[in-house]
KOLVEXPA-787479 format. One record per residue (C-alpha): residue in one letter; x, y, z. Coordinates in steps of 0.1 Angstrom, whole numbers, padded with zeros to 4 digits, always signed. Each point is the difference from the previous one (the first is absolute). Layout:
// residues N
AXYZ ...
// end
This chain:
// residues 501
M-0600+0318+0146 L-0034-0010+0012 R+0003+0018+0033 K+0014+0032-0016 L-0029+0001-0025 R-0025-0006+0027 L+0014+0027+0023 T+0002+0026-0028 I-0035-0005-0012 A-0014-0003+0035 A+0017+0032+0011 A-0013+0019-0031 V-0036-0013+0006 F+0001+0008+0037 I+0013+0036-0005 L-0024+0008-0028 I-0031-0014+0016 S+0009+0019+0032 L+0004+0032-0020 L-0035-0006-0014 F-0014+0002+0035 V+0021+0028+0015 D+0001+0023-0031 V-0012+0035+0006 S+0007+0014-0035 G-0031-0017-0016 V+0019-0012-0031 L+0015-0034+0008 H-0034-0018-0001 K+0000+0004-0038 W+0032-0020-0002 L-0002-0024+0030 S-0037-0009+0005 W+0006-0033-0019 L+0021-0012+0030 A-0033-0002+0020 E-0018-0016-0029 I+0024-0030-0002 Q-0005-0009+0036 F-0017-0034+0002 W-0031+0006+0021 P-0009+0034-0014 A+0003-0015-0035 F-0022-0029+0011 L-0027+0024+0014 A+0002+0021-0031 V-0006-0032-0021 N+0031+0008-0019 A+0004-0035-0013 G+0031+0009-0021 I+0021+0011+0030 V-0012-0029+0022 A+0008-0025-0027 V+0035+0015-0005 L+0008-0001+0037 L-0012-0036+0003 L+0020-0010-0031 L+0031+0016+0014 T-0006-0020+0032 L-0003-0032-0019 V+0032+0007-0019 F+0022+0017+0026 G-0016-0006+0034 R-0011+0027+0024 I+0019+0029-0016 Y-0031+0022+0005 C+0007-0001+0038 S+0036+0011-0003 V+0000+0025-0028 V-0035+0014-0005 C-0018+0000+0034 P+0011+0031+0019 L-0008-0016+0034 G+0022-0030-0008 I+0029+0023-0010 M-0005+0021+0032 Q+0004-0032+0020 D+0033-0007-0018 V+0013+0034+0009 V-0008-0005+0037 S+0014-0036+0000 R+0032+0012-0018 L+0006+0026+0027 H-0001-0027+0027 S+0022-0023-0021 R+0027+0026+0001 V+0000-0003+0038 K-0006-0038+0002 R+0011-0021-0029 N-0010-0036-0009 R-0030+0003+0023 F-0027-0020-0018 S-0009-0037+0002 F-0024-0023-0018 S-0035-0002+0014 K-0030-0021-0012 E-0028+0017-0018 K-0029+0009+0023 K-0028-0011-0024 W-0028+0003+0025 L+0007+0036+0007 R+0007+0010-0036 Y-0031-0016-0015 T-0023+0012+0029 L+0011+0036-0006 L-0005-0004-0037 A-0035-0014+0005 I-0009+0029+0023 F+0014+0025-0025 I-0020-0014-0029 L-0032-0003+0022 T+0003+0037+0011 F-0001+0011-0037 V-0028-0024-0009 A-0020+0011+0030 G+0006+0037-0007 I+0021+0006+0031 V+0028+0015-0020 P+0017+0021+0026 L+0007-0031+0021 G+0016-0018-0029 A+0019+0031-0010 L+0019-0002+0032 L+0018-0030-0014 E+0004+0011-0036 P+0037+0008-0006 Y-0002+0029-0025 S-0027+0018+0019 S+0019-0005+0033 Y+0031+0016-0015 G-0022+0028-0015 R-0013+0009+0034 I+0035+0000+0015 A+0013+0022-0028 E-0029+0025+0002 S-0003+0002+0038 L+0037-0004+0011 F+0024+0007-0028 R-0019+0028-0018 P-0001+0024+0031 V+0038-0004+0004 W+0005+0006-0037 I-0022+0032+0001 M+0018+0013+0030 G+0033-0004-0019 N-0017+0018-0030 N-0011+0028+0023 M+0035+0005+0013 L+0013+0004-0035 A-0029+0024-0008 A+0010+0021+0030 L+0037+0001-0011 A-0010+0008-0036 E-0022+0028+0012 R+0030+0017+0016 I+0017+0002-0034 D-0032+0011-0018 S-0003-0033-0017 Y-0033-0018-0006 A+0014-0034-0010 F-0018-0015+0031 Y-0033+0010+0017 S-0013-0008+0034 V-0026-0027+0005 D-0022-0006+0030 V+0008-0030+0022 W-0031-0014+0017 I-0015-0033+0011 K-0029-0007-0023 S-0014-0029+0022 L+0013-0009+0034 S-0014-0036-0003 T+0018-0006-0033 F+0032+0015+0014 V-0001-0024+0030 I-0007-0030-0023 A+0029+0010-0023 L+0023+0004+0031 V-0009-0033+0015 T+0003-0017-0034 F+0035+0014-0005 V+0012-0009+0035 V-0013-0036-0002 I+0014-0006-0035 A+0033+0016+0008 F+0003-0020+0032 L-0007-0033-0019 A+0025+0010-0028 W+0026+0009+0026 R-0004-0032+0018 G-0007-0025-0027 G+0003+0015-0035 R-0029-0009-0021 T-0022-0013+0028 Y-0029+0022-0009 C+0002-0010-0037 N+0000-0037+0007 T-0023-0001+0029 V-0026+0028-0001 C-0001+0016-0035 P-0029-0014-0020 V+0015+0009-0034 G+0032-0018+0009 T-0020-0031+0009 L-0020+0002-0032 L+0031+0003-0021 S+0016-0029+0019 F-0025-0024-0017 F+0016+0009-0034 A+0035+0003+0013 R+0001-0036+0009 F-0001-0008-0037 S+0023+0027-0013 W+0022-0010-0030 L+0032+0017+0013 R+0009-0008+0036 I+0029+0001+0025 H+0018-0034-0001 I+0028-0013+0023 D+0028-0020-0017 T+0006-0027+0026 E+0034-0009-0015 K+0013+0035+0006 C-0018+0007+0032 N+0019-0006+0032 T-0031+0006+0022 C+0016+0032+0016 G-0035+0015+0005 L+0009+0035-0013 C-0030-0001-0024 E-0024-0010+0028 R+0014+0026+0024 N-0004+0028-0026 C-0034-0010-0013 K-0024+0027+0013 A-0030-0022-0011 S+0013-0028+0022 C-0008-0024-0028 I+0033-0018-0005 D+0008-0032+0019 S+0037-0004-0006 K+0003-0033+0017 S-0024-0018-0023 H+0008+0023-0030 K-0037+0009-0004 V-0017+0034-0008 D-0036+0009+0008 Y-0008+0017-0034 S-0033+0013+0013 R+0018+0024+0023 C+0031+0008-0020 V-0001+0036-0013 V+0029-0005-0024 C+0021+0026+0017 G+0033-0016-0011 D+0016+0004+0035 C+0008-0037+0003 I+0017+0000-0034 D+0021+0030+0009 K+0010-0015+0034 C+0009-0035-0012 R+0038-0002-0003 R+0001-0033-0020 H-0025+0012-0026 A-0022-0030+0009 I-0033+0020-0004 V-0013+0008-0034 F-0032+0015-0014 T-0011-0023-0028 H-0027-0023-0012 G+0001-0036+0008 K+0026-0016+0022 P+0037+0009-0006 R+0021-0026-0017 L+0021-0009+0030 S+0027-0022-0016 A+0006+0024-0029 A+0002+0030+0023 A+0025-0018+0023 E+0022-0011-0030 S-0001+0035-0014 A+0011+0014+0034 R+0029-0024+0002 S+0013+0008-0035 G-0002+0037+0006 E-0023+0006-0030 V-0026+0027+0001 D-0030-0010+0020 R-0028-0002-0025 T-0026-0001+0028 S+0013+0034+0013 V-0001+0014-0035 D-0036-0013-0005 S-0008+0015+0034 A+0013+0034-0011 R-0019-0002-0032 R-0032-0009+0017 S+0006+0027+0026 F+0002+0025-0028 L-0032-0015-0015 L-0016+0004+0035 G+0010+0037+0001 M-0014+0006-0035 A-0033-0017+0008 I-0004+0021+0032 A+0009+0032-0019 T-0026-0009-0026 T-0028+0000+0026 G+0011+0035+0008 T-0011+0014-0034 V-0025+0027+0003 L-0034-0015-0001 A-0016+0023-0012 Q+0002+0206+0119 Q+0009+0006+0022 K-0028+0005+0025 K-0017+0034-0003 K-0010+0014+0034 V-0029+0024-0001 D-0025+0014+0024 G-0033+0020-0002 G+0017+0033+0007 L-0027+0009+0025 A+0012-0017+0032 A+0032-0007+0018 I+0016-0033-0012 E-0008-0027+0024 D+0002-0038-0004 K-0033-0014-0012 I-0016-0030+0018 A-0015-0028-0021 P-0038-0001+0003 E-0019-0032+0010 R-0010-0015-0033 A-0029-0025+0000 T+0016-0016-0031 P+0037+0000-0007 I+0012+0014-0033 I+0020-0023-0022 P+0021+0011-0031 P-0014+0003-0035 G+0005-0032-0019 A-0007-0022+0030 L-0035-0006-0013 S-0015-0007+0035 A+0009-0004+0036 K-0006-0038-0003 Y+0022-0003-0031 M+0028+0020+0018 A-0003-0022+0031 Q+0004-0032-0020 H+0029+0010-0021 C+0022+0024+0020 T+0029-0014+0020 G+0008+0032+0018 C+0035+0004-0015 Q-0001+0038+0004 L+0014+0007-0034 C-0029+0022-0010 V+0002+0018+0034 S+0037+0007-0004 Q-0005+0012-0036 C-0030+0023+0005 P+0013+0035-0008 N-0028+0018+0019 N+0001-0019+0033 V-0035-0011-0005 L+0004-0038+0005 R+0007-0016+0033 P-0004-0035+0015 S-0033-0009+0014 T-0003-0006+0037 D-0033-0021-0003 L+0004-0036+0012 F-0013-0015-0033 T+0019+0023-0024 M+0031+0005+0021 M+0030+0014-0019 Q-0021+0005-0032 P+0000+0035-0015 T-0028+0025+0009 M-0002+0037-0009 S-0001+0031+0022 Y+0004+0036-0009 E+0017+0017+0029 R+0033+0004-0019 G-0011+0002-0036 Y-0027-0011-0024 C-0002-0026-0028 R+0008+0020-0031 P-0019-0011-0031 E+0031-0001-0021 C+0019-0024+0023 T-0002-0038-0005 R+0031-0009+0019 C-0016-0026+0023 A-0016-0018-0029 D+0033+0000-0019 V+0020-0017+0027 C-0024-0025+0016 P+0014-0034-0007 T-0031-0020+0009 E-0024+0022-0020 A-0020+0005+0032 I+0000+0035-0015 R-0005-0006-0036 P+0018+0021-0027 I-0021+0030-0011 T+0006+0030-0023 R-0003+0036+0011 A-0032+0004-0019 E-0015-0031+0017 K+0011+0013+0034 S-0018+0033-0005 S-0033-0019-0004 I+0003-0025+0028 Q-0020+0008+0031 I+0017-0013+0031 G-0021+0021+0024 H-0020+0032+0004 A+0005+0032+0020 V-0021+0008+0031 W-0004+0035+0014 I+0002+0007+0037 K-0018+0032+0009 A+0015+0004+0034 N+0035+0002-0013 C-0005+0023-0031 V+0021+0032+0002 P-0027+0023-0016 L-0024-0009+0028 T+0024-0003+0029 D+0023+0030-0008 G-0023+0021-0023 V+0025+0002-0029 E-0003-0010-0036 C+0017-0033-0010 G-0009-0022-0029 N+0033-0019+0000 C-0018-0034-0005 A-0019+0013-0030 R+0030+0017-0016 H+0022-0031+0002 C-0025-0027-0009 P+0013-0016-0032 T-0034-0013-0011 G-0021+0031+0008 A-0021-0020+0024 I-0001+0028+0027 T-0017+0033-0004 M-0004+0028+0024 I-0036+0010+0009 S-0015+0024+0025 S-0004-0013+0035 D-0033+0019+0001 P-0019+0004-0033 K-0020+0028+0015 S+0030+0021+0009 P+0023+0011-0029 D+0028+0008+0024 A+0000-0033+0017 P+0033-0020+0000 K+0004-0024-0028 I+0004-0037+0008 P+0009-0030-0022 A-0025-0023-0016 V+0012-0034-0012 N-0012-0017-0032 E+0006-0036+0010 S-0005-0013-0035 R+0030+0020-0012 C+0023-0004+0030 I+0028-0026-0004 G+0012+0001+0036 C+0035+0013-0008 G+0002+0020+0033 A+0011+0033-0014 C-0028+0017+0019 E+0009-0017+0033 N+0037+0006-0003 L-0003+0037-0010 C-0027+0009+0024 P+0014+0027+0024 A-0019-0013+0030 R+0022-0015+0026 P+0005-0026+0015 F-0032-0015-0016 S-0009+0009-0036 A-0034+0014-0007 I-0003-0024-0029 Y+0013-0036-0001 V-0003-0031-0022 E-0019-0031+0008 G+0012-0031-0019 H-0021-0024-0022 E+0001-0037+0005 Q-0004-0005-0038 H+0017+0024-0024 R-0020+0012-0030 T+0007+0020-0032 I-0018+0033-0004 
// end
């Protein structure tokens, strides 16, 4: 019962949170963004005391169920480990806890966030690691499948699917995601939950509370014949069948040991089992009350996990200037990177973002991409080669689980200045090609750009843009829709500190 509940809920969580990252429809975030919010470290950074308290309380009652049914990286390890177990069964064995390694990595993890070196700590954070894997590795495969369906639908004049561009948004983040996936998959294939119980800082943190959990795995020594099946099937390597001991700090309450025990000697209960009563009950053929209690508690476990899942709470439009052949734009060299509205400042973003890539995957206009800067690696920055930040869109702020991008309304976004436009005379089409343009002025949502004569003394002189920096919000519409290629004649410089205008 325990194992079936765990598998059902874990499968649902894993599939749904994966869909949140790979979704191209732009609608699932309204229903599934809470899955990112209930992850332990994002909730901690967002100072969401309610979620953190619930997760810690669940750990104190049930043990580390977070690691087996809520954390997507933990569930991914189970999938890989299960594939190997189909080839080689009974392959695990008890191993002692490597305290020095676990606590050293936890100390490094905490110090990186305290010192503001967040990208380094984010490499170990489980939810963000899975987010990068899902965005960089799983999403392209999903999009290619979507594009195949779109091509087939087009043949029968159906628009049920539409094609979406597949492109690498950051080579460095892609490499990090690939290396992370290979390392974790190798450890899971070889040793099950090795990463969770040796490297993962969240697992180590929760292990402090799991040691004192009210409900635990217990071995009935009167029923146990020391066959070792529980130990050889424990992917956490925390069961010592010879001494009938369980390392509760590493147990993730997966239920595999209970399922494998042929003598029903393992129960999930509070306190130690009543050995003599259990033995006498088994001899008399009566219903095993311990098993009944275990089933009831397993159901309670499932209900508690499901309770934590309560909601806590455009397709891309391709356009061009119409005055030049469509050619891929090249990003300009920006003195100051642009960060999303709601992030408050570059410093605030750097201290709170774990680089999970959820905002990047959810951006409907392809504006967000991971930073390649050493000190803000994997954190979102903005660039306008493929689209611009539409004033009516607040998707990134809606889905950010750590509130590195704080929730904002559409009205608030229209008044937040994240940067200002800069005109480049050498690239401007009216001056280089001698034709009228004005695309930047026509599409500026705040009216910050006006067209003026390039020569006040000559009424027939080409008109060029003039930028009113006090009205410009840095949305990038002018940069994206400028017909000049490959470099726009107008681009946006970011602001270190956002301000309201």
